Residue, then its C-alpha position, 0 to 999 in steps of 0.5 A: m380131160r382130153i387133150w390134143l399132143d401132135g396130132g390127136l387126141c390123149e388123156a391129159e393123164t397120160a399125155r407126154v411130151c419130152v423132158l428135152d422139148r424146148g418149151l421146157t428147156v429154154g421156153d422157146g414156143v408161143f401160146e394162145t388162150v382162147k374163150t369159149v362160150h358153149g364149145r365154140p371159141f370167140a375170135l379163133t381166127r385172129h388168135l391164130d393170125r397172133l399165134t403166128r405172128s409170135a411164132r415168126v418172131l421166134g423163127l418157129p414154123d408157121p402153126d397149121h391152122d387148118e390142124i389146130r381148128r381140128a385140134c380146137t373143135a376136138v377137144l371141146e368136143a371131148n370136154p363140154l363146158p359152158l366157159g372154157r379157157l381154150r389154150i393152144t401151145c406151139t414149141g420149139g418141139h424136141g431139141p439139144l439142150g443149149a441154142g440149138r433147135g433140133e430136127h424132130g419138129p414142133t410141138l403142138v399142145v391143145t387143152v381146155a379148162e373150165t373157167t368161171r366170168r369175171p366179176d364186172s371191178t377189180a383192183a390192180v396195182t403197179v409194179p416197179w418193173t418196166r417192159n422193154e418196148r425195144g426188146a426181141l419179144a415185144g408184143v410176142k405171146s410167148t410162154s417165157y411168161a416167168e416174169n408176169l407171174v412175179a408182178l401177178d403175184r406181187a399184185r395178189q400180195l396187194g389185194a389186187s387181181e392185175a399187174l399195171f407195167g410201165n416201159t423203159a420209156g416212163l409210158l404207161c403199157e400194159g398189165s401182166a396179161t391185160n391191156v388197159f384203157v384209161v377215160l380222160d375227158g370222156e375220151i378212152h385211150t389205150p396204149p400204142v403197140t409201139s409201147g411194147c404192149l401186147p396186141g390184145i385180141t379183145r383190145a383191138l376189138v374195143v379201139e374198132w368198136t368204140g373209137a378208142r385212141e392209140t395214144d402216148l400216155p405216162l405212167d401217172v396217168l393212173q392218178r389222174a384218169d376219169e375211168v380205168f378198165l382192163t381188156s383181156s380173152l377171159r376178162d372181156v371188158q373189167a372196170l377197175h374200182r382201185v389202182d394202187d391207193r387210189e379208188l375210181p368208179g369201176t362199173g360206176g363210170r359212164v363210159t367204162a359202162e358203155a364199152m362193156r355193153v357195148f362188147e358185150e353186144r358185138s361179141g355176142q352177135d358174132q363168134d369169130p368178128 
């Protein structure tokens, strides 16, 4: 595998990042995960815009979109894949231990790995930990990812592929790496970004393309919603057939099935909506 590291392609096996890089020492970094289909990234412009918003929250320099686009093109050409997971990572770069940043500038890494199409439906569980909707990193896609990994490990132990969080106000927020939608009386609802959720790329497109409403929802809505589905860059729209111990229609849900159909059709028409 060939990757992009700070200005050029190199072999993944020989690529080196300084052990004092702030992305490693203090989690001072942001990233994006982009779906690629036959070497073409999906919704790259939206991903780069969100990367910039995340970087600004951390006080990192604005990522150079032109350089990142060149890097993505080079990596995808060097690693042809039918379906890929493209990862763009920007960190604070080599710096001193502690709070201060050094003068070496940011680190940029672009990698890609093969992935497979997700199952049409899956299971999720709620976890006892909360998202802080008023936290400094609310809505930021940060490399400080351990909280998500702990929650996801809990979900897998319980036979699910995703963990769902409430926030400190007791409202439904998001999954560890997904946004969540519920169907109530035939209408689609999803938590607003003020809930502390990540402003997902697929989430935004589903809201635009289906007319879903952004609504503050109590966490227990998962126990009474007619249908529930997840969205993310790699899952697209994925139905839930179980939340905790509650069985759901999965792909048999009429509204979810239509949302899946609309997303597949619209995303297939435009690679950079």
